[in-house]
C-alpha positions in Angstrom: -66.1 -35.0 -43.2 -63.3 -35.8 -45.6 -64.6 -35.1 -49.2 -61.4 -36.3 -50.8 -61.4 -39.6 -48.9 -65.1 -40.3 -49.6 -64.7 -39.6 -53.4 -68.2 -38.0 -53.6 -69.9 -37.2 -56.8 -70.6 -33.5 -57.6 -74.3 -34.0 -56.7 -73.3 -35.4 -53.3 -70.8 -32.6 -52.7 -73.6 -30.2 -53.4 -75.9 -32.1 -51.0 -73.4 -32.0 -48.1 -72.2 -28.5 -48.7 -75.8 -27.3 -48.5 -76.4 -29.4 -45.4 -73.3 -27.8 -43.9 -74.8 -24.3 -44.5 -78.2 -25.2 -43.0 -76.6 -26.7 -39.9 -73.9 -24.1 -39.4 -76.2 -21.1 -39.7 -76.8 -21.2 -36.0 -73.3 -22.1 -35.0 -70.3 -23.9 -36.6 -70.8 -27.7 -36.4 -69.8 -29.3 -39.8 -66.5 -28.9 -41.5 -65.8 -30.4 -44.9 -62.1 -31.0 -45.6 -60.7 -31.4 -49.1 -57.2 -31.3 -50.6 -56.5 -27.6 -50.1 -52.9 -26.7 -51.1 -52.1 -25.7 -47.5 -53.0 -29.2 -46.2 -56.2 -30.6 -44.8 -55.3 -29.9 -41.1 -53.7 -26.5 -41.6 -56.5 -24.2 -40.6 -58.1 -26.7 -38.2 -54.8 -26.5 -36.3 -54.1 -22.8 -36.6 -57.7 -21.8 -35.7 -57.7 -24.3 -32.8 -60.8 -26.1 -34.0 -61.9 -29.2 -32.1 -63.0 -31.8 -34.7 -63.9 -35.5 -35.0 -64.4 -37.4 -38.2 -67.8 -38.6 -39.2 -68.0 -42.4 -39.7 -69.6 -41.9 -43.1 -71.3 -39.4 -45.3 -74.8 -40.7 -44.5 -74.0 -41.0 -40.8 -73.5 -37.3 -40.9 -76.8 -36.7 -42.7 -78.6 -38.9 -40.2 -77.1 -36.9 -37.3 -78.6 -33.6 -38.5 -81.5 -34.6 -40.7 -84.1 -33.5 -38.1 -82.9 -29.9 -38.6 -83.7 -30.0 -42.3 -87.3 -29.2 -43.5 -87.3 -31.0 -46.9 -85.8 -31.5 -50.3 -85.6 -29.5 -53.6 -85.6 -31.9 -56.6 -84.1 -31.0 -60.0 -83.5 -33.1 -63.1 -80.3 -34.7 -64.3 -80.9 -33.6 -67.8 -82.0 -30.1 -67.1 -79.7 -27.1 -67.8 -76.8 -27.2 -65.4 -77.8 -23.8 -64.0 -80.7 -25.5 -62.1 -78.0 -26.3 -59.6 -77.9 -22.6 -58.6 -81.7 -22.3 -58.6 -82.0 -25.4 -56.4 -79.3 -24.0 -54.0 -81.1 -20.7 -53.7 -84.4 -22.3 -53.0 -82.8 -24.6 -50.4 -81.6 -21.6 -48.4 -85.1 -20.1 -48.4 -86.9 -23.3 -47.6 -84.3 -24.9 -45.2 -84.0 -27.8 -47.7 -81.4 -29.9 -49.5 -81.0 -30.0 -53.3 -81.2 -33.5 -54.8 -81.1 -34.5 -58.5 -82.9 -37.5 -60.0 -80.0 -39.9 -59.7 -79.2 -39.2 -56.1 -82.8 -39.2 -55.1 -83.4 -42.6 -56.7 -80.2 -44.0 -55.1 -81.2 -42.7 -51.6 -84.6 -44.3 -52.0 -83.1 -47.6 -53.0 -80.8 -47.5 -49.9 -84.0 -46.7 -47.8 -82.4 -43.6 -46.4 -85.0 -41.7 -44.3 -85.6 -38.5 -46.3 -87.6 -35.4 -45.4 -90.5 -34.4 -47.7 -90.1 -32.8 -51.1 -90.8 -29.1 -50.8 -90.1 -28.0 -54.4 -89.9 -30.1 -57.6 -88.1 -28.2 -60.4 -88.2 -31.1 -62.8 -91.3 -29.9 -64.6 -90.0 -26.4 -65.3 -89.4 -25.8 -69.0 -86.4 -23.4 -68.7 -83.7 -24.2 -71.3 -81.3 -21.3 -71.0 -79.3 -19.8 -68.1 -81.0 -16.4 -68.6 -84.5 -18.1 -68.4 -83.5 -19.8 -65.1 -82.2 -16.6 -63.5 -85.2 -14.6 -64.7 -87.4 -17.3 -63.0 -85.3 -17.0 -59.9 -85.7 -13.2 -59.9 -89.5 -13.3 -60.4 -90.2 -16.1 -57.9 -87.5 -16.1 -55.2 -85.4 -13.0 -55.2 -87.8 -11.1 -52.9 -87.2 -13.8 -50.2 -83.4 -13.6 -50.5 -81.0 -11.7 -48.3 -79.9 -8.6 -50.2 -76.5 -8.2 -48.5 -74.8 -11.0 -50.5 -75.0 -11.8 -54.2 -73.3 -15.2 -54.7 -71.8 -15.3 -58.2 -70.8 -19.0 -58.7 -70.5 -21.4 -61.6 -73.0 -24.3 -61.5 -70.0 -26.6 -62.1 -68.6 -25.6 -58.7 -70.7 -27.8 -56.4 -69.4 -27.0 -53.0 -67.3 -23.9 -52.3 -69.1 -21.0 -50.6 -72.5 -22.6 -51.2 -72.7 -23.2 -47.5 -72.6 -19.4 -46.9 -75.2 -18.8 -49.6 -77.6 -21.2 -47.9 -76.9 -20.0 -44.4 -77.6 -16.4 -45.3 -80.5 -17.1 -47.7 -78.6 -15.5 -50.6 -79.2 -16.0 -54.3 -76.7 -18.1 -56.3 -76.3 -16.7 -59.8 -73.9 -17.1 -62.8 -74.4 -14.4 -65.4 -71.9 -13.5 -68.1 -71.8 -9.7 -68.2 -70.3 -9.7 -71.7 -73.7 -10.7 -72.9 -76.3 -7.9 -73.1 -79.3 -9.9 -71.6 -77.1 -11.2 -68.8 -75.9 -7.7 -68.0 -79.4 -6.3 -68.0 -80.6 -9.0 -65.6 -77.6 -8.5 -63.3 -78.4 -4.8 -63.2 -81.9 -5.8 -61.9 -80.5 -7.9 -59.1 -77.8 -5.4 -58.1 -80.1 -2.5 -58.2 -82.0 -4.1 -55.3 -78.9 -4.4 -53.1 -77.6 -1.8 -50.6 -74.6 0.3 -51.5 -72.3 0.6 -48.4 -73.4 -2.7 -46.9 -73.6 -5.4 -49.6 -71.0 -7.7 -51.2 -70.7 -9.9 -54.3 -69.0 -13.1 -53.3 -67.6 -15.7 -55.7 -66.3 -14.8 -59.1 -67.4 -13.9 -62.7 -67.0 -15.6 -66.1 -64.8 -12.6 -67.1 -63.0 -10.4 -64.5 -63.3 -6.9 -65.7 -66.9 -7.0 -66.9 -68.0 -8.8 -63.8 -66.1 -6.7 -61.2 -67.0 -3.6 -63.3 -70.8 -4.1 -63.1 -70.6 -4.6 -59.4 -68.4 -1.4 -59.1 -71.0 0.5 -61.2 -73.5 -0.3 -58.5 -71.2 0.6 -55.7 -70.8 -3.1 -54.7 -67.4 -4.7 -54.5 -66.6 -8.3 -55.4 -64.9 -10.6 -52.9 -63.2 -13.3 -55.0 -64.2 -16.5 -53.2 -65.3 -19.2 -55.7 -62.9 -21.8 -54.2 -63.2 -20.6 -50.5 -63.8 -23.6 -48.2 -65.9 -23.8 -45.1 -67.1 -20.2 -45.1 -69.7 -20.9 -42.4 -67.0 -22.3 -40.1 -64.5 -19.4 -40.4 -67.2 -16.6 -40.5 -68.5 -18.0 -37.3 -65.5 -17.2 -35.2 -64.5 -14.2 -33.1 -64.0 -11.0 -35.2 -61.4 -9.5 -32.8 -58.2 -9.0 -34.7 -54.9 -9.2 -32.7 -52.8 -6.8 -34.7 -49.1 -7.1 -34.9 -47.0 -4.3 -33.4 -45.5 -2.0 -36.0 -41.7 -1.3 -35.8 -40.3 2.2 -35.9 -39.5 3.4 -39.4 -35.9 3.9 -40.5 -34.4 7.3 -40.2 -35.0 9.5 -43.3 -31.8 9.9 -45.4 -31.0 10.8 -48.9 -31.5 7.2 -50.2 -33.7 5.3 -52.6 -36.8 3.9 -50.8 -38.4 0.9 -52.5 -41.6 -0.8 -51.4 -42.9 -4.0 -53.1 -46.4 -5.3 -53.0 -47.6 -8.9 -53.7 -51.0 -9.0 -55.5 -54.2 -10.9 -55.3 -55.0 -10.7 -51.6 -58.5 -9.4 -52.4 -59.1 -13.1 -53.3 -60.0 -14.7 -50.0 -59.4 -18.2 -51.4 -55.8 -17.0 -52.1 -55.6 -16.0 -48.5 -56.9 -19.4 -47.4 -54.7 -21.5 -49.7 -51.9 -19.9 -51.8 -50.9 -17.3 -49.2 -50.7 -19.9 -46.5 -48.1 -21.8 -48.6 -46.2 -18.6 -49.4 -46.2 -17.6 -45.8 -44.4 -20.8 -44.9 -41.5 -19.9 -47.2 -38.2 -20.0 -45.3 -37.1 -16.7 -46.8 -40.2 -14.8 -45.5 -39.0 -12.1 -43.1 -35.6 -11.7 -44.7 -36.9 -8.7 -46.7 -39.8 -6.2 -46.2 -42.8 -7.3 -48.3 -46.3 -5.9 -48.5 -48.8 -8.8 -48.5 -52.2 -7.8 -49.8 -55.1 -9.4 -48.0 -58.9 -8.6 -48.0 -60.5 -6.4 -45.4 -63.6 -8.6 -46.0 -61.8 -11.4 -44.1 -63.0 -9.5 -41.0 -66.5 -11.0 -41.9 -65.5 -14.1 -43.9 -62.6 -15.5 -41.9 -61.3 -13.3 -39.1 -59.1 -16.0 -37.6 -57.2 -16.4 -40.9 -56.4 -12.7 -40.6 -55.3 -13.3 -37.0 -53.0 -16.1 -38.0 -51.1 -13.8 -40.4 -50.9 -11.1 -37.7 -49.7 -13.4 -35.0 -47.0 -15.0 -37.2 -45.8 -11.9 -39.0 -42.2 -10.8 -38.7 -41.2 -7.1 -38.5 -40.7 -7.3 -42.3 -44.2 -8.5 -43.1 -46.7 -5.7 -43.7 -50.4 -6.6 -44.4 -52.1 -4.2 -46.8 -55.4 -4.1 -48.6 -56.1 -5.5 -52.0 -58.0 -3.4 -54.6 -59.6 -1.1 -53.8 -60.8 -1.3 -50.2 -63.3 -3.5 -48.5 -63.6 -5.6 -51.7 -62.4 -5.6 -55.2 -63.7 -2.5 -56.9 -62.4 -1.5 -60.3 -62.6 2.3 -60.0 -61.2 3.1 -63.4 -61.0 0.5 -66.2 -57.9 1.5 -68.2 -58.6 -1.0 -70.9 -62.1 0.4 -71.5 -61.1 3.9 -70.6 -64.0 4.6 -68.3 -64.8 5.2 -64.6 -67.0 2.4 -63.3 -68.4 4.4 -60.3 -69.9 7.8 -59.7 -69.1 10.0 -56.8 -72.1 9.2 -54.7 -71.5 5.5 -54.9 -67.7 5.9 -54.3 -68.6 7.9 -51.2 -70.6 5.0 -49.9 -67.9 2.5 -50.8 -65.1 4.4 -49.1 -67.2 5.0 -46.0 -68.0 1.2 -45.9 -64.3 0.5 -46.3 -63.0 2.6 -43.4 -64.2 0.5 -40.4 -63.0 -2.7 -42.1 -59.6 -1.2 -42.8 -59.3 0.1 -39.2 -60.5 -3.1 -37.5 -58.3 -5.2 -39.7 -55.2 -3.0 -39.2 -54.6 -2.3 -42.9 -53.0 1.1 -43.5 -52.4 1.0 -47.3 -54.8 0.3 -50.2 -53.8 -0.8 -53.7 -56.3 0.9 -55.9 -57.1 -0.6 -59.4 -56.7 0.7 -61.9 -56.4 4.5 -61.7 -58.3 7.2 -59.9 -58.8 10.9 -60.5 -58.1 13.7 -58.0 -61.8 14.2 -57.2 -62.2 10.5 -56.2 -58.9 10.6 -54.3 -60.5 13.2 -52.1 -63.2 10.7 -51.1 -60.5 8.2 -49.9 -58.8 11.0 -47.9 -62.0 12.2 -46.4 -63.6 8.8 -45.6 -60.7 6.5 -45.0 -58.7 8.4 -42.4 -57.0 5.3 -41.2 -55.0 5.0 -44.3 -51.4 6.2 -44.6 -51.4 6.1 -48.4 -52.5 4.3 -51.6 -51.0 2.9 -54.7 -52.5 3.2 -58.1 -52.0 0.7 -60.9 -49.9 1.7 -63.9 -50.4 -0.7 -66.7 -48.1 1.3 -69.0 -51.1 2.3 -71.2 -50.2 5.8 -72.3 -48.5 8.5 -70.2 -47.1 7.4 -66.8 -49.5 8.0 -63.9 -48.6 10.8 -61.6 -48.1 11.0 -57.8 -50.7 13.0 -55.9 -50.9 14.1 -52.2 -54.4 15.0 -51.0 -55.0 17.5 -48.2 -51.3 17.7 -47.3 -51.4 14.1 -45.9 -52.6 11.2 -48.1 -50.3 10.1 -51.0 -51.4 8.2 -54.1 -48.3 6.7 -55.8 -48.4 4.5 -58.9 -47.0 1.0 -58.8 -44.5 0.6 -61.7 -44.8 -2.0 -62.9 -48.3 -2.6 -61.6 -48.6 -6.3 -62.1 -45.7 -8.5 -63.1 -44.5 -12.0 -62.3 -41.1 -11.2 -63.5 -38.4 -9.5 -61.3 -36.6 -8.7 -64.5 -39.4 -6.3 -65.5 -39.1 -4.5 -62.1 -35.3 -4.4 -62.5 -35.6 -2.8 -66.0 -38.2 -0.3 -64.8 -36.0 1.2 -62.1 -32.5 0.4 -63.3 -31.7 3.9 -64.7 -33.2 5.7 -61.8 -31.1 3.8 -59.3 -27.9 3.6 -61.4 -27.9 7.4 -61.8 -29.0 8.3 -58.2 -27.0 11.4 -57.1 -27.7 11.2 -53.4 -29.0 14.8 -53.2 -32.5 13.9 -52.0 -34.6 10.8 -51.2 -36.3 8.9 -54.1 -39.4 6.8 -53.6 -40.2 3.8 -55.9 -43.1 1.3 -55.7 -43.8 -2.0 -57.6 -46.3 -4.8 -57.5 -45.6 -8.4 -58.3 -48.0 -11.2 -59.1 -48.3 -13.4 -56.0 -49.0 -16.6 -58.0 -45.5 -16.3 -59.6 -43.3 -14.4 -57.1 -41.8 -15.6 -53.9 -39.6 -14.0 -51.1 -36.6 -15.6 -52.9 -37.4 -13.7 -56.1 -37.7 -10.4 -54.2 -34.5 -11.0 -52.2 -32.6 -11.6 -55.5 -34.2 -8.4 -56.9 -33.1 -6.4 -53.9 -29.5 -7.6 -54.3 -29.4 -6.7 -58.0 -30.8 -3.3 -57.4 -28.4 -2.6 -54.5 -25.5 -3.5 -56.8 -26.5 -0.6 -59.0 -26.0 1.9 -56.2 -24.3 0.2 -53.2 -25.6 1.4 -49.8 -28.3 3.5 -51.2 -31.3 1.2 -51.7 -33.7 0.7 -48.7 -36.5 -1.8 -49.2 -39.2 -0.9 -46.6 -42.7 -1.7 -45.4 -45.6 0.1 -47.0 -46.6 1.9 -43.8 -43.1 3.1 -43.4 -42.8 4.0 -47.0 -45.7 6.4 -47.1 -44.7 8.1 -43.8 -41.2 8.5 -45.0 -42.5 9.9 -48.3 -44.6 12.5 -46.4 -41.7 13.4 -44.1 -39.4 13.9 -47.1 -41.9 16.1 -48.9 -43.0 18.0 -45.8 -46.5 16.6 -45.6 -48.2 15.5 -42.3 -47.1 12.1 -41.1 -47.4 9.9 -38.0 -44.6 11.3 -35.7 -45.0 8.2 -33.4 -43.2 6.2 -36.1 -40.0 8.2 -35.8 -37.1 6.0 -34.7 -35.8 8.3 -31.9 -38.9 9.6 -30.1 -39.2 9.0 -26.3 -42.4 8.5 -24.3 -42.8 8.8 -20.6 -45.5 8.6 -17.9 -45.6 9.2 -14.2 -46.7 5.5 -13.9 -43.3 3.8 -14.0 -44.7 0.3 -13.7 -46.8 0.5 -16.9 -45.2 -0.7 -20.2 -44.9 2.7 -21.8 -43.7 1.4 -25.2 -47.2 0.0 -25.8 -48.6 3.5 -26.0 -47.5 3.9 -29.6 -46.5 0.5 -31.0 -49.1 0.6 -33.8 -51.5 -2.0 -32.3 -54.5 -1.4 -30.1 -54.9 -5.1 -29.3 -55.2 -6.2 -25.7 -51.7 -7.6 -25.5 -50.4 -4.2 -26.8 -52.4 -1.9 -24.6 -50.8 0.5 -22.1 -52.6 -0.1 -18.8 -51.9 2.1 -15.7 -50.9 0.2 -12.6 -53.1 2.4 -10.4 -56.4 4.2 -10.7 -57.2 7.9 -11.3 -55.9 10.6 -13.6 -52.8 9.8 -15.7 -50.3 11.6 -17.9 -48.3 10.5 -21.0 -45.7 12.8 -22.6 -44.1 12.4 -26.1 -40.8 14.0 -26.9 -40.1 14.3 -30.7 -36.6 15.7 -30.1 -37.3 18.7 -32.4 -40.3 20.9 -33.1 -43.0 19.9 -35.6 -46.2 21.6 -36.7 -48.9 19.4 -35.0 -52.4 19.2 -36.6 -54.0 15.9 -35.6 -54.0 13.2 -33.0 -55.7 9.8 -32.7 -56.3 7.8 -29.5 -57.4 4.2 -29.7 -59.0 3.2 -26.4 -59.8 -0.2 -24.7 -62.7 -1.0 -27.0 -60.5 -0.8 -30.1 -58.7 -3.9 -28.8 -61.9 -5.8 -28.0 -62.4 -4.8 -24.3 -65.8 -3.5 -23.1 -66.5 0.1 -24.3 -67.2 1.1 -20.7 -63.5 0.8 -20.1 -62.8 3.5 -22.8 -61.1 6.7 -21.7 -63.9 9.1 -20.9 -62.2 12.5 -20.6 -58.8 13.6 -21.7 -57.0 16.6 -23.3 -54.0 17.1 -25.5 -51.4 19.7 -24.6 -48.3 20.9 -26.5 -45.1 22.6 -25.5 -41.8 23.7 -26.9 -39.8 23.5 -23.7 -41.6 20.8 -21.5 -42.5 23.6 -19.1 -45.1 25.9 -20.6 -48.1 24.0 -21.9 -50.9 25.0 -24.3 -54.2 23.1 -24.5 -54.8 21.9 -28.1 -58.0 19.8 -27.6 -60.3 18.7 -24.9 -62.6 15.6 -25.0 -65.2 14.9 -22.3 -67.7 12.1 -22.0 -66.1 10.0 -24.7 -67.8 6.6 -25.4 -66.1 5.7 -28.8 -63.4 3.2 -29.3 -61.4 5.6 -31.4 -61.0 9.4 -31.0 -59.6 11.2 -34.1 -59.2 14.9 -33.8 -57.9 17.6 -36.1 -56.6 20.5 -34.1 -55.5 24.1 -34.9 -51.9 23.6 -36.2 -49.4 24.4 -33.4 -45.6 24.1 -33.4 -44.3 21.9 -30.6 -41.5 19.5 -29.6 -43.5 17.9 -26.7 -47.1 16.6 -26.7 -48.8 15.5 -23.5 -52.0 13.4 -23.1 -53.7 14.2 -19.9 -56.3 11.6 -18.9 -58.7 13.1 -16.4 -61.4 10.4 -16.4 -60.0 6.9 -17.2 -63.3 5.1 -17.5 -65.6 2.9 -15.5 -63.1 1.1 -13.3 -60.8 4.1 -12.9 -57.8 2.5 -14.6 -56.5 4.2 -17.7 -56.1 2.0 -20.8 -54.6 3.3 -24.0 -54.5 1.0 -27.1 -52.5 3.3 -29.3 -51.7 6.9 -29.9 -50.8 8.6 -33.2 -49.7 12.3 -33.5 -49.4 13.9 -36.9 -47.0 16.7 -37.8 -44.6 18.1 -40.3 -41.7 20.5 -40.2 
């Protein structure tokens, strides 16, 4: 149904968006197209959706009206926040919200309507706080507690379909006001840390995101996200792009650049889609922030970016994990989250990061060493993190936790001006002496920066120290940083390693190409035990290895490698067993081992799985000099 073409009134947009949610909660059947900046057909085409246009708005209603239980009436002249109350009740009662004007018009047109299940017109609630207190007392207990939909009543359509399909409350409280803040606390206290989200937006960013963070619940910016019940209803299997080998470590300046705002899934749906089509994309390495919550909200959008990425496009996570969490608010000089809640938040983030293929998190604003340790402990998939230096006081420091996970400040942390980045690093680059590697990070505002801007920036910086500036992907950047500073890093990213197996027919390069997806899995040509050997060309101190099995790429868990062992050697002749795993059922095996110096590492697969054929999605081996 084309909303732009039909020129619907806000009350009609509300009516049909709620209808969409009611009908799509069993399976995706109604898509409402509008004038999204990426184009009406963009995601329909790239998500391979089969659609046909409804003859008219009311023909669509007539087609599905028998699946609707009734109506929720509210008054034209009542406080505008009754729109949110009516939407909430509609999700609970499987009903459609209708105001006086629309109800009268439909009656005059003799549209066959279901019965009225709730009439809000008699309620004497004059203020927003009174309306949401009423919602809390009478309907909150019937709402799903995984989602809190924070949405302006002046926004009649976006994400309301998801609110209705999941029986979630739709609320618009301004946390800058004491009464609103206290009521929001009551709602959020009933939600579950480590499994709940706030979706939508807030009247003011830092107070809104901050109150969610204080409850251990991240915000997924989504107030202009379209057709949530279409895109959330698709396959969640992400086809991750392969990761190129990182450049050789030299005494050069390594710069990595992040584009902001990917935590905002409407940005991922609209603005990023336009930026992604820029003809200069791929000419220079860029870290594009996206939301791990897309795994739930729109997995096929995430797949589109993976499938069309060049070797210079690196997807990373927006702040500060699975959804926007404001860990430390530098403007209010306070931490928003205690250790127990941050522990739940980082544990919640880990599977989303891993299943989405996001190896770097941009943390907002800052974080102390104790909280860094929670990321290191709970988000083992990460290569590193950036913190956000607003330039408020002393420059933020770089930390490395447990000899493996860096936290490096972006300077500047958020700018739409390449001139500011140039000024920030001009002296460092101009006076580079070439005696040791230097590592620099910066973050640009995605709404105001393009691949052209960044290409110009690179050329200007290179002119300050010709031949010495290397702009690189974020995953490469953090591994190169660790290599240069003798911390543990993924040796499988080294440019000159070799991998071999006795099975000459299998595509051995897929063993360690950074993607466990089915198209990137190493599959033995025959059945029975198998062996894969890694030669790192020189000795390293090995302390950890990770194997992603068939299930990590979406295949049946029964095909996961059941039994295997890791062996190490200095000469490729005498081997020492470092770890043995038997009766594995997990999709991912991640083992710390007693550190051992070795040039060669061998993975012996003794029991390949149910059908006897070995499948390895990806292998990582961590070491240092």
